[in-house]
FITORPA-940953 format. One record per residue (C-alpha): x, y, z. Coordinates in steps of 0.25 Angstrom, whole numbers, padded with zeros to 4 digits, always signed. Last residue first. Example, Ala and Ser with C-alpha at 12.3 -4.5 7.8 and 13.67 -1.06 7.14 Angstrom:
<vokols>
+0055-0004+0029+0049-0018+0031
</vokols>
This chain:
<vokols>
+0125+0003+0082+0133-0008+0074+0141-0004+0061+0143-0015+0051+0153-0013+0038+0150-0025+0028+0164-0027+0022+0163-0031+0008+0173-0039+0001+0176-0040-0014+0176-0049-0025+0180-0043-0039+0177-0046-0053+0175-0061-0054+0174-0064-0068+0167-0075-0079+0164-0069-0092+0160-0074-0105+0160-0061-0114+0152-0048-0114+0148-0049-0099+0134-0047-0096+0131-0036-0084+0127-0025-0092+0112-0027-0091+0107-0038-0081+0111-0052-0088+0099-0061-0091+0104-0076-0095+0108-0083-0108+0124-0081-0106+0129-0074-0118+0139-0068-0111+0145-0079-0105+0145-0080-0090+0158-0087-0084+0156-0095-0071+0160-0087-0060+0166-0094-0046+0171-0088-0034+0178-0094-0023+0180-0091-0007+0190-0101-0001+0185-0106+0012+0196-0102+0024+0188-0106+0035+0184-0092+0038+0178-0090+0026+0168-0102+0028+0165-0099+0042+0162-0084+0037+0152-0089+0025+0140-0082+0030+0150-0068+0031+0154-0069+0017+0141-0063+0011+0140-0063-0004+0138-0052-0014+0141-0055-0028+0141-0043-0038+0130-0040-0047+0132-0042-0063+0121-0052-0064+0129-0065-0061+0122-0077-0056+0128-0079-0041+0132-0090-0033+0136-0090-0018+0142-0099-0008+0146-0110-0014+0153-0120-0005+0167-0126-0012+0175-0117-0005+0168-0104-0002+0161-0104-0016+0154-0092-0025+0149-0094-0036+0145-0084-0048+0138-0088-0061+0139-0080-0075+0151-0071-0073+0155-0057-0068+0159-0056-0056+0159-0045-0043+0160-0052-0030+0156-0045-0015+0159-0052-0004+0151-0046+0008+0154-0051+0023+0166-0041+0027+0164-0042+0042+0158-0054+0043+0166-0060+0034+0179-0058+0042+0191-0059+0032+0204-0062+0039+0212-0065+0025+0204-0058+0016+0197-0068+0005+0203-0071-0009+0190-0073-0019+0193-0087-0026+0191-0086-0039+0183-0095-0050+0180-0093-0065+0168-0105-0067+0170-0116-0077+0168-0127-0067+0157-0120-0063+0147-0126-0073+0148-0140-0065+0141-0134-0054+0129-0131-0063+0127-0116-0071+0113-0109-0072+0104-0112-0083+0099-0100-0094+0086-0100-0096+0075-0110-0103+0062-0103-0109+0055-0113-0104+0063-0118-0092+0073-0130-0093+0087-0123-0092+0096-0117-0103+0111-0121-0104+0121-0110-0101+0134-0115-0109+0146-0113-0098+0156-0102-0102+0170-0107-0103+0179-0108-0089+0182-0098-0080+0195-0096-0073+0199-0103-0060+0204-0100-0047+0205-0085-0048+0210-0079-0037+0201-0066-0033+0206-0056-0022+0196-0049-0014+0191-0034-0014+0189-0026-0003+0175-0019+0001+0174-0011+0015+0189-0011+0017+0191+0001+0025+0187-0004+0037+0180+0004+0046+0185+0017+0052+0173+0026+0049+0158+0021+0051+0149+0032+0046+0141+0039+0059+0131+0032+0068+0119+0038+0073+0119+0051+0065+0106+0055+0071+0097+0057+0059+0087+0070+0058+0097+0079+0051+0111+0071+0051+0113+0070+0065+0124+0070+0076+0118+0067+0090+0111+0077+0098+0097+0070+0095+0101+0058+0100+0094+0045+0096+0089+0053+0083+0077+0048+0075+0081+0046+0065+0094+0037+0064+0110+0039+0057+0118+0029+0054+0131+0028+0046+0138+0014+0043+0139+0018+0028+0153+0024+0030+0158+0009+0033+0154+0005+0019+0149-0011+0016+0138-0006+0025+0130-0012+0039+0124-0005+0052+0119-0012+0062+0109-0003+0073+0106-0012+0087+0095-0008+0096+0086-0019+0088+0094-0022+0077+0091-0012+0067+0100-0015+0054+0105-0004+0045+0113-0006+0032+0122+0006+0029+0117+0019+0021+0111+0024+0035+0099+0032+0041+0091+0027+0050+0076+0029+0054+0070+0026+0068+0058+0018+0074+0061+0020+0087+0064+0010+0100+0080+0011+0099+0078+0007+0084+0066+0005+0075+0069+0003+0062+0071+0014+0049+0081+0014+0039+0084+0026+0027+0098+0025+0019+0089+0025+0007+0081+0036+0011+0095+0043+0013+0099+0039-0002+0086+0045-0008+0085+0058+0000+0079+0059+0013+0067+0067+0017+0064+0069+0030+0051+0075+0035+0047+0077+0049+0031+0078+0055+0028+0084+0068+0016+0081+0077+0015+0092+0087-0001+0094+0087+0000+0106+0079+0008+0099+0068+0024+0101+0064+0029+0099+0050+0044+0097+0048+0050+0094+0033+0064+0090+0028+0069+0086+0042+0083+0082+0040+0091+0071+0034+0091+0076+0019+0079+0076+0009+0072+0091+0003+0058+0093+0004+0052+0100-0007+0039+0105-0004+0023+0104-0007+0014+0116-0003+0005+0112+0011-0006+0101+0010-0002+0095+0021+0012+0093+0017+0018+0092+0001+0033+0085-0001+0041+0086-0013+0053+0079-0013+0059+0082-0026+0061+0070-0036+0074+0066-0040+0076+0056-0029+0064+0054-0023+0067+0059-0008+0064+0051+0003+0055+0053+0015+0056+0052+0029+0044+0055+0039+0048+0061+0055+0036+0060+0063+0038+0068+0076+0025+0067+0086+0031+0055+0093+0044+0052+0085+0037+0044+0071+0048+0041+0062+0044+0039+0047+0046+0032+0035+0050+0033+0021+0040+0042+0010+0047+0044-0003+0046+0057-0008+0036+0066-0018+0026+0069-0005+0015+0070-0003+0003+0076+0005+0010+0072+0017-0001+0077+0028+0005+0079+0042-0005+0081+0053-0009+0067+0054+0005+0062+0053+0011+0056+0038-0003+0058+0034-0001+0055+0019-0007+0061+0007+0005+0058-0002+0018+0049-0002+0028+0046-0015+0035+0034-0017+0043+0034-0027+0054+0026-0037+0065+0030-0047+0071+0026-0059+0069+0040-0066+0065+0049-0057+0049+0057-0056+0050+0069-0062+0042+0079-0054+0030+0087-0056+0027+0098-0045+0018+0097-0035+0020+0082-0033+0009+0077-0031-0005+0078-0034-0016+0071-0024-0030+0075-0030-0043+0075-0024-0055+0068-0028-0057+0060-0015-0053+0047-0021-0039+0054-0023-0034+0057-0037-0018+0056-0035-0009+0065-0046+0005+0062-0046+0015+0073-0052+0027+0067-0060+0031+0077-0071+0045+0068-0076+0044+0053-0075+0059+0050-0076+0063+0039-0085+0062+0024-0082+0075+0013-0082+0071+0000-0086+0080-0011-0080+0069-0010-0067+0059+0000-0067+0057+0013-0060+0049+0024-0060+0040+0019-0048+0032+0029-0041+0022+0026-0029+0013+0038-0024+0010+0036-0010-0004+0036-0003-0013+0046+0004-0029+0050+0002-0034+0040-0007-0030+0028+0001-0018+0029-0007-0007+0021-0014-0002+0028-0028+0006+0022-0040+0017+0025-0050+0024+0021-0062+0027+0034-0071+0024+0033-0086+0035+0033-0095+0042+0020-0094+0031+0011-0102+0036+0000-0107+0031-0010-0097+0019-0005-0103+0009+0005-0099+0015+0012-0087+0004+0017-0078-0006+0029-0080-0020+0025-0072-0012+0028-0060-0011+0016-0050-0019+0015-0036-0011+0007-0024-0019+0005-0010-0016+0012+0002-0015+0003+0014-0002-0002+0015+0003+0012+0011-0001+0016+0027+0005+0003+0033+0017+0004+0023+0020+0018+0028+0031+0016+0038+0036+0003+0034+0033+0004+0019+0041+0019+0017+0053+0011+0024+0052-0001+0017+0054+0008+0005+0066+0012+0008+0071-0001+0014+0070-0005-0002+0078+0004-0006+0088+0002+0004+0086-0013+0002+0087-0010-0011+0102-0005-0012+0106-0020-0006+0109-0022+0010+0119-0033+0009+0113-0045+0018+0122-0055+0009+0111-0062+0002+0107-0048-0002+0097-0038+0007+0089-0031-0003+0089-0042-0012+0097-0046-0025+0093-0060-0023+0104-0065-0015+0099-0080-0017+0112-0084-0022+0115-0098-0018+0115-0107-0030+0110-0096-0039+0097-0096-0045+0094-0106-0060+0078-0102-0064+0067-0111-0067+0068-0124-0059+0071-0138-0063+0083-0141-0054+0094-0137-0064+0086-0125-0068+0089-0119-0054+0083-0116-0042+0090-0115-0028+0093-0126-0018+0104-0134-0024+0106-0148-0017+0107-0152-0002+0104-0136+0000+0113-0126+0004+0106-0110+0006+0103-0101-0005+0109-0088-0002+0101-0075+0003+0096-0061-0002+0085-0053+0006+0075-0045+0003+0069-0056-0008+0058-0056-0011+0054-0046-0005+0038-0042+0000+0035-0029-0001+0019-0029+0007+0008-0018+0003+0010-0018-0011-0001-0008-0018+0006-0004-0032+0016+0006-0025+0021-0004-0016+0023-0015-0028+0032-0003-0035+0038+0001-0024+0043-0014-0022+0047-0016-0037+0054-0002-0037+0062-0005-0024+0067-0018-0030+0071-0014-0044+0078+0000-0038+0087-0012-0032+0091-0015-0046+0092-0031-0047+0101-0036-0055+0096-0050-0063+0102-0061-0069+0092-0069-0076+0095-0084-0082+0104-0089-0069+0092-0083-0059+0096-0070-0054+0089-0066-0040+0080-0054-0038+0080-0042-0028+0070-0038-0019+0059-0043-0028+0047-0041-0023+0041-0055-0018+0032-0053-0006+0023-0045-0010+0008-0040-0004-0003-0033-0011-0014-0033-0001-0026-0044-0005-0040-0043-0009-0035-0036-0022-0027-0050-0028-0041-0058-0026-0042-0058-0042-0027-0064-0044-0017-0053-0048-0012-0054-0063+0001-0052-0069+0003-0059-0084+0011-0070-0086+0026-0074-0090+0029-0087-0084+0025-0093-0070+0037-0100-0066+0048-0094-0074+0040-0081-0072+0042-0080-0057+0037-0066-0055+0035-0056-0067+0020-0058-0066+0019-0050-0054+0005-0050-0047+0002-0039-0040-0006-0030-0051-0008-0016-0045+0002-0009-0052+0014-0001-0051+0026-0003-0060+0040-0009-0057+0035-0023-0057+0027-0024-0070+0043-0022-0075+0044-0035-0072+0032-0042-0082+0042-0049-0092+0056-0046-0095+0064-0037-0084+0078-0041-0090+0078-0051-0102+0081-0064-0100+0068-0070-0100+0066-0084-0093+0062-0075-0080+0065-0081-0067+0075-0071-0063+0065-0058-0058+0064-0044-0061+0059-0033-0052+0053-0042-0044+0037-0043-0040+0029-0049-0029+0016-0053-0024+0010-0058-0011-0004-0066-0011-0010-0067+0004-0015-0081+0006-0028-0085+0010-0036-0073+0009-0044-0077-0006-0043-0091-0009-0032-0092-0020-0036-0095-0034-0034-0108-0041-0020-0109-0049-0013-0099-0041-0008-0086-0050+0008-0085-0048+0011-0077-0040+0003-0069-0027+0013-0077-0018+0007-0082-0006+0004-0076+0008-0001-0081+0022-0001-0071+0033-0004-0070+0048+0004-0083+0048+0001-0097+0053+0013-0108+0050+0007-0118+0060+0007-0131+0053-0007-0129+0048-0006-0115+0044+0004-0119+0035-0003-0130+0030-0016-0123+0027-0007-0112+0019-0002-0123+0011-0015-0129+0006-0020-0113+0003-0008-0114-0007-0012-0126-0013-0027-0120-0014-0022-0109-0022-0019-0119-0033-0006-0120-0040+0003-0105-0045+0012-0104-0034+0023-0094-0033+0025-0097-0018+0020-0106-0007+0013-0100+0005+0019-0088+0011+0019-0087+0027+0016-0074+0035+0019-0067+0048+0030-0076+0053+0037-0064+0064+0033-0072+0077+0022-0070+0089+0018-0082+0087+0005-0078+0076+0016-0071+0071+0022-0084+0069+0036-0087+0075+0032-0095+0085+0036-0109+0075+0041-0104+0063+0051-0116+0062+0041-0124+0065+0030-0120+0055+0042-0122+0045+0042-0138+0047+0028-0137+0047+0027-0130+0034+0038-0142+0028+0028-0153+0033+0017-0146+0026+0023-0145+0016+0028-0161+0016+0012-0164+0018+0010-0154+0007+0017-0162-0004+0011-0175+0001-0005-0170+0000-0003-0163-0014-0009-0149-0012+0002-0143-0023+0014-0136-0022+0022-0151-0025+0014-0160-0031+0021-0158-0044+0033-0165-0039+0029-0170-0026+0042-0179-0022+0052-0170-0029+0049-0159-0026+0047-0162-0012+0061-0167-0011+0068-0158-0018+0064-0148-0007+0053-0136-0012+0060-0123-0011+0054-0118-0024+0059-0130-0031+0074-0124-0030+0074-0111-0021+0074-0098-0030+0064-0092-0018+0054-0103-0023+0044-0106-0010+0037-0119-0012+0033-0122+0003+0033-0112+0003+0032-0105+0017+0036-0090+0015+0039-0087+0029+0034-0070+0030+0040-0067+0043+0040-0054+0050+0053-0045+0054+0055-0041+0067+0071-0043+0070+0066-0055+0080+0055-0059+0068+0065-0060+0057+0074-0069+0067+0064-0077+0071+0060-0082+0057+0076-0085+0053+0077-0093+0065+0063-0100+0062+0068-0102+0047+0081-0110+0051+0086-0112+0035+0099-0104+0039+0103-0114+0051+0092-0124+0054+0078-0127+0046+0083-0138+0039+0074-0151+0039+0078-0164+0033+0064-0172+0031+0064-0171+0016+0080-0165+0010+0078-0151+0007+0071-0148+0019+0073-0134+0026+0079-0127+0013+0071-0135+0002+0058-0129+0010+0062-0115+0008+0055-0106+0018+0054-0092+0012+0056-0081+0018+0049-0066+0021+0053-0056+0030+0043-0045+0034+0045-0031+0038+0056-0027+0029+0062-0013+0029+0078-0015+0027+0077-0013+0042+0071-0026+0043+0079-0034+0034+0092-0030+0038+0086-0035+0052+0081-0047+0045+0096-0048+0037+0103-0049+0051+0094-0059+0057+0096-0067+0047+0111-0066+0047+0114-0081+0055+0104-0087+0047+0113-0086+0035+0105-0084+0024+0095-0092+0011+0088-0099+0020+0083-0087+0028+0076-0082+0016+0073-0068+0016+0061-0061+0009+0057-0047+0013+0042-0042+0017+0038-0028+0021+0026-0024+0029+0015-0016+0025+0004-0016+0036-0009-0010+0037-0014-0010+0051-0022-0022+0058-0010-0028+0065-0002-0027+0053-0011-0028+0041-0006-0032+0026-0012-0024+0016-0023-0020+0006-0032-0033+0007-0030-0036+0022-0020-0042+0029-0017-0048+0044-0006-0047+0054-0009-0044+0067-0003-0040+0080-0009-0046+0093+0002-0048+0100+0003-0064+0098+0003-0062+0083-0010-0061+0077-0014-0063+0061-0014-0078+0062-0015-0083+0046-0023-0080+0033-0035-0081+0028-0038-0068+0023-0053-0062+0024-0054-0047+0018-0058-0034+0023-0057-0024+0010-0046-0013+0011-0053+0001+0013-0058+0007+0000-0049+0014-0008-0054+0028-0015-0049+0029-0028-0034+0034-0030-0034+0039-0045-0020+0040-0052-0010+0052-0058+0002+0053-0064+0003+0069-0071
</vokols>
């Protein structure tokens, strides 16, 4: 029987943190202790998602930020890439898609807090980490040091950022709550402290200052100056190894008290053993780079399974994480510069990245599309938003019997977070690219500090293969309603005076067993009605709604018409003040139900009022195939050179290599409205794809077997003027020295465009 001991946990010790101004004009404070962030003195577990404003059209920022908010994001993080704003010394650009002030203000208007990652070295797959050429050329090895001349230009850059953010800081009533100093820095801690002082001196004052918790610093960081934030990715593009899941990536799918992830940035940092700094436990476990997806480099082409993302996040939550922070949560498109702005081996960086494409396979793609892991993560975020203040105060505990090695697939992977009376059991029986078998005979035994025990479920269950779960125990859902345990996932709650409606989701393949108030456990069946109703003498009533897996992924929560409500829809949903917007490629999905009801006499499905029935009478051609006109056959496949690194890896093609690319013109229908039919989807096989409007490169892709999706709405003016839409594909050699996902490598040299389709995004506003 899986078991662990939960010892007595003392209160979080008082620590002294030397951060920034904590109070806003209304008197609300943001702080931190050794266990969690604090909002107005209460435990706070926000969800943070990265979205780079310079990589997305400004006119669409607000809608995308609303998508993030309804997806469960509380704070948007963004880099300020210096090279995007001052590519040439003295020529500043803070306009249009580079308008930081407009982006931050838009985030605040929709209700998101903002974390600004200042740099000056940011990385983000931008050339030279975002340092402009003139900075690198002038300072060389003195960049990223305390060299006075370098600090002088950094101070000028920080001053420009401060001007953009004037009036938008937390202490001024704005949304900016944190600044990250530098990124992935391994030099002396003193330089980070110098940058922090520079930022504060020019007015960049926020409640929180952070740094990435990797790599190790050359000298110790004085305690409390910068909060270390951590990360974990399912797999990365940066490794020199051409095998899947090399090194330490499997560790990200196992529960552990270790916060540092040794798999991040092995290109720069090399293979190394992970170890936390001696004072790590004095800080809360916060993350800024849980992989929301992954880019492909030229030599490592990765396809990320949505379950990869959910599993890593759940594992970090179960290991004590108190800030789920995603990199990236929203994909984007690299802006145009005077020269190439992305990192490449040709510019003496370690990896070749696409010129335009920064989609990152993120929950929200570069075309604004909602991916399956957007919904998987939203389900987690429902739980974090309603129960995160509870979870944040619960330390993590780990069983004595844990996987002995990366090859151990038989030992159940689990952990508990508890204060010795209540808590949650986290279970992860999933690992990327490695099927984990079902685990029979599972029944948990928790030894509590008062020498009592909790055993559940009543009857051992088989935990399914490739599955995850979060099972609560010992929760006081109301003063008169004690949940002993449940083998179902806690989602969210709605309170209407004395009536508390608690939503759960089934664990597929496991009977949903609930035990309340010491009574005999019972099995509940999923549905949209109340599965259990319990009343107390004081008039309080608790209603339990148990949703099946599909409905749990269609559940949303937001405030609408003055009240917290849940919505049930398979469309994308944004809540914009009093307006509700549904978006879907299938008009049949434009249906919406809501709880609590607005009209008790209206049609209902269980407890949910049917607010909008399925849409009918919309255009039947939701997806139509386009004609392709061949313009040029492919020439011979190129010899692929190896780059400058050790070990060397394949280099991406140059512009000259594309004279051998096959080329097609895509025939768009007459009268196309790209605002109604905005998504172009391309299925192809080849090495590298480029899409052009006339001579302008608008998208590129390193083949990994996935279809390419491009937003046409952002190119509406060019299309309206008759610009030709063409696709170039370089032939892919069967023996190319690159990593490809299983089943995608062609048997022979290939450059083929199988199809081009247009997908309509149907929109319904209520």
